[in-house]
C-alpha positions in Angstrom: 40.6 64.1 -138.8 37.4 65.5 -140.1 36.9 69.3 -140.1 34.2 70.9 -137.9 32.8 74.0 -139.4 29.6 75.4 -137.8 28.1 78.8 -138.7 27.1 81.0 -135.9 23.4 81.3 -134.9 21.6 83.7 -132.6 22.5 81.4 -129.7 25.7 79.6 -130.8 29.1 80.7 -131.9 30.9 80.0 -135.1 33.2 77.0 -134.7 36.1 76.1 -137.1 38.3 73.2 -136.1 40.8 72.0 -138.8 43.8 70.1 -137.5 45.4 69.9 -141.0 45.3 73.7 -141.5 46.0 74.4 -137.9 42.7 76.4 -137.4 41.1 76.3 -134.0 38.4 79.0 -133.6 35.3 79.7 -131.6 33.7 83.1 -132.3 30.5 84.7 -131.2 27.8 84.4 -128.5 27.3 81.1 -126.7 23.8 81.0 -125.1 22.5 77.7 -126.3 19.5 76.2 -124.6 21.4 72.9 -124.2 25.1 73.7 -124.0 26.1 70.1 -123.6 24.4 69.2 -126.9 26.3 72.0 -128.7 29.7 71.5 -127.0 29.9 67.7 -126.7 31.0 67.1 -130.3 33.5 69.9 -130.0 35.0 68.4 -126.8 35.1 65.0 -128.4 36.9 66.4 -131.4 39.5 68.1 -129.3 40.0 65.0 -127.2 40.6 63.0 -130.4 42.9 65.8 -131.7 44.9 65.6 -128.5 46.0 62.0 -129.3 48.0 63.3 -132.3 48.2 67.0 -131.7 50.2 69.3 -133.9 53.5 70.6 -132.6 51.9 73.9 -131.9 48.2 74.6 -131.3 46.9 78.2 -131.1 43.3 78.2 -130.1 41.3 81.4 -130.7 38.4 82.0 -128.4 36.4 85.2 -129.2 33.2 85.2 -127.2 30.9 88.1 -127.4 29.0 86.6 -124.5 28.5 83.3 -122.8 26.0 81.9 -120.3 26.7 80.0 -117.2 26.2 76.6 -118.8 28.5 77.5 -121.6 31.2 78.7 -119.1 31.4 75.2 -117.6 31.9 73.7 -121.0 34.5 76.3 -122.0 36.4 75.3 -118.9 36.1 71.6 -120.0 37.5 72.6 -123.4 40.4 74.4 -121.7 41.0 71.4 -119.5 41.4 69.2 -122.6 43.9 71.8 -124.0 45.8 71.6 -120.7 46.1 67.8 -121.1 47.5 68.4 -124.6 49.9 71.0 -123.1 50.9 68.7 -120.2 51.7 66.0 -122.7 54.6 68.2 -124.0 52.8 70.0 -126.8 53.0 73.8 -127.5 49.6 75.2 -126.7 48.5 78.9 -126.7 45.0 80.2 -126.0 44.3 83.5 -127.6 41.5 85.2 -125.7 39.9 87.9 -127.7 37.7 90.6 -126.1 36.3 94.0 -127.0 38.3 96.9 -125.5 35.3 98.1 -123.4 34.4 94.6 -122.2 36.3 94.2 -118.9 34.1 91.3 -117.8 35.1 89.2 -120.8 38.8 90.1 -120.2 38.4 89.1 -116.6 36.7 85.8 -117.6 39.8 85.0 -119.7 42.1 85.9 -116.8 40.1 83.7 -114.4 40.3 80.7 -116.9 44.1 81.4 -117.2 44.5 81.3 -113.4 42.6 78.0 -113.2 44.2 76.2 -116.2 47.8 77.4 -116.0 48.6 77.2 -119.7 49.9 80.1 -121.9 47.2 82.7 -122.7 47.5 85.7 -125.0 44.9 88.5 -124.5 43.9 90.2 -127.8 42.0 93.4 -127.4 40.0 94.7 -130.4 37.9 97.8 -131.0 34.3 97.7 -130.0 31.8 97.0 -132.8 29.1 99.6 -133.3 
């Protein structure tokens, strides 16, 4: 599979998806004007990856902020990971959040309640 590596911008997160190296990361703010345009290739990649998923997939999500349209597509991403998990693969979502950002932690908990796959919550110190 080809690697997806996108640098972050003012409105989109950094994305690094590399099945061979077992790297699955989305980091930064997600407030694109057209969230579908940004996320569709990512969702397609994960769908394709799911056909021959690694024995263990650890997906790191580290959002500083996301808008409403992104939240729906994050849910779509997690639903694809659930399909991979339901197919018998080991899947873990690591949800990163700043220690003072209760809203982001709660967003992850809400997704976990909906998706019902293993989540690990990773708190880190606020950036100044």
